[in-house]
C-alpha positions as CSV (number, residue, x, y, z in Angstrom):
1,X,24.1,18.1,-4.6
2,X,22.8,14.8,-3.3
3,X,19.1,14.2,-2.8
4,X,17.7,13.8,0.7
5,X,14.1,12.8,1.5
6,X,11.8,15.4,2.9
7,X,11.5,15.3,6.7
8,X,8.3,15.6,8.6
9,X,8.9,19.2,9.5
10,X,9.3,20.1,5.8
11,X,6.0,18.3,5.0
12,X,4.3,20.2,7.8
13,X,5.7,23.5,6.3
14,X,4.4,22.5,2.9
15,X,0.9,21.9,4.3
16,X,0.8,25.2,6.1
17,X,2.1,27.2,3.1
18,X,-0.3,25.5,0.7
19,X,-3.2,26.4,3.1
20,X,-2.0,30.1,2.9
21,X,-1.9,29.9,-0.9
22,X,1.8,30.1,-1.2
23,X,3.1,29.0,-4.6
24,X,5.1,25.8,-5.0
25,X,8.1,27.9,-6.3
26,X,8.1,30.0,-3.0
27,X,7.8,26.8,-0.9
28,X,10.7,25.2,-2.8
29,X,12.8,28.4,-2.4
30,X,12.1,28.5,1.4
31,X,13.0,24.8,1.8
32,X,16.0,25.1,-0.5
33,X,14.5,22.3,-2.7
34,X,13.8,22.1,-6.4
35,X,10.4,23.1,-7.5
36,X,10.0,19.7,-9.2
37,X,10.7,18.0,-5.9
38,X,7.9,20.0,-4.2
39,X,5.5,19.4,-7.1
40,X,6.2,15.7,-7.0
41,X,5.7,15.6,-3.2
42,X,2.3,17.3,-3.5
43,X,1.2,15.2,-6.4
44,X,2.1,11.9,-4.7
45,X,0.7,12.7,-1.3
46,X,-2.5,14.7,-1.9
47,X,-5.6,12.8,-0.8
48,X,-9.3,13.7,-1.0
49,X,-8.9,16.2,1.8
50,X,-5.9,17.9,0.2
51,X,-2.2,17.7,1.2
52,X,-1.8,16.7,4.9
53,X,1.7,16.3,6.3
54,X,0.9,13.3,8.5
55,X,-0.7,11.5,5.6
56,X,2.2,12.5,3.3
57,X,4.7,11.1,5.8
58,X,2.7,7.8,6.1
59,X,2.5,7.5,2.3
60,X,6.2,8.1,1.9
61,X,7.1,5.6,4.6
62,X,4.9,3.0,3.0
63,X,6.5,3.5,-0.4
64,X,9.9,3.2,1.1
65,X,9.0,0.0,3.0
66,X,7.5,-1.6,-0.1
67,X,10.2,-0.7,-2.7
68,X,12.1,-3.6,-4.1
69,X,15.3,-4.3,-2.2
70,X,18.4,-5.7,-3.9
71,X,18.8,-9.4,-3.0
72,X,22.4,-10.0,-2.4
73,X,22.3,-13.5,-1.0
74,X,21.2,-15.5,-4.1
75,X,21.2,-19.3,-3.9
76,X,24.6,-19.2,-5.7
77,X,26.1,-16.8,-3.2
78,X,24.6,-18.8,-0.3
79,X,26.4,-21.9,-1.7
80,X,29.7,-20.1,-1.8
81,X,29.2,-18.7,1.7
82,X,28.2,-22.1,3.0
83,X,31.2,-23.8,1.6
84,X,33.5,-21.2,3.1
85,X,31.8,-21.5,6.5
86,X,32.3,-25.2,6.4
87,X,35.9,-24.7,5.5
88,X,36.2,-22.7,8.8
89,X,36.3,-19.2,7.4
90,X,34.8,-16.4,9.6
91,X,32.1,-14.1,8.2
92,X,34.6,-11.3,8.1
93,X,37.0,-13.5,6.1
94,X,34.3,-14.6,3.7
95,X,33.2,-11.0,3.1
96,X,36.7,-9.8,2.5
97,X,37.6,-12.7,0.2
98,X,34.4,-12.4,-1.8
99,X,35.0,-8.8,-2.4
100,X,38.7,-9.3,-3.2
101,X,37.8,-12.0,-5.7
102,X,35.2,-9.8,-7.3
103,X,32.3,-12.2,-6.5
104,X,30.2,-9.9,-4.5
105,X,30.5,-7.1,-1.9
106,X,28.8,-8.3,1.3
107,X,28.9,-7.0,4.8
108,X,29.9,-9.6,7.3
109,X,26.7,-8.9,9.3
110,X,24.7,-10.2,6.2
111,X,26.6,-13.5,6.6
112,X,26.0,-13.6,10.3
113,X,22.2,-13.1,9.6
114,X,22.4,-16.0,7.0
115,X,24.0,-18.3,9.6
116,X,21.4,-17.3,12.2
117,X,18.5,-18.0,9.7
118,X,20.1,-21.4,8.9
119,X,20.4,-22.2,12.7
120,X,16.7,-21.3,13.2
121,X,15.8,-23.6,10.4
122,X,17.7,-26.4,12.0
123,X,20.8,-26.2,9.9
124,X,24.4,-26.9,10.9
125,X,26.2,-23.7,9.7
126,X,26.5,-22.4,13.2
127,X,28.5,-25.4,14.3
128,X,31.8,-25.2,12.5
129,X,35.2,-26.7,13.5
130,X,36.6,-23.7,15.4
131,X,33.7,-21.2,15.4
132,X,30.6,-21.3,17.4
133,X,28.2,-18.6,16.3
134,X,25.6,-17.3,18.7
């Protein structure tokens, strides 16, 4: 069973049931979640005024926004991408070849975003021999 984040409706249900005095086990059962999942949710998101669903949702969104993201475009990878763009490869070709060669698995959209960032910074990647990127 794969984990899915609690939705706002589930958080609202938790708040209502806690106010009624329902046990965490019963809440978990009703939501078809593990008891530890409910316990962790309550512990992480209870403020001075108790567990409040809107506050819990805000806390969860903030944690998600601030968690470290994997950086795929390191300077080394950017160098490889840049050379391939200069050699007239499309982002789709670069992504496919990089994966095939075991260098890195990139989505072509990541490469397009790199080209756009370079263009905004005054770079020349968007002006290749046969490709003109927007």
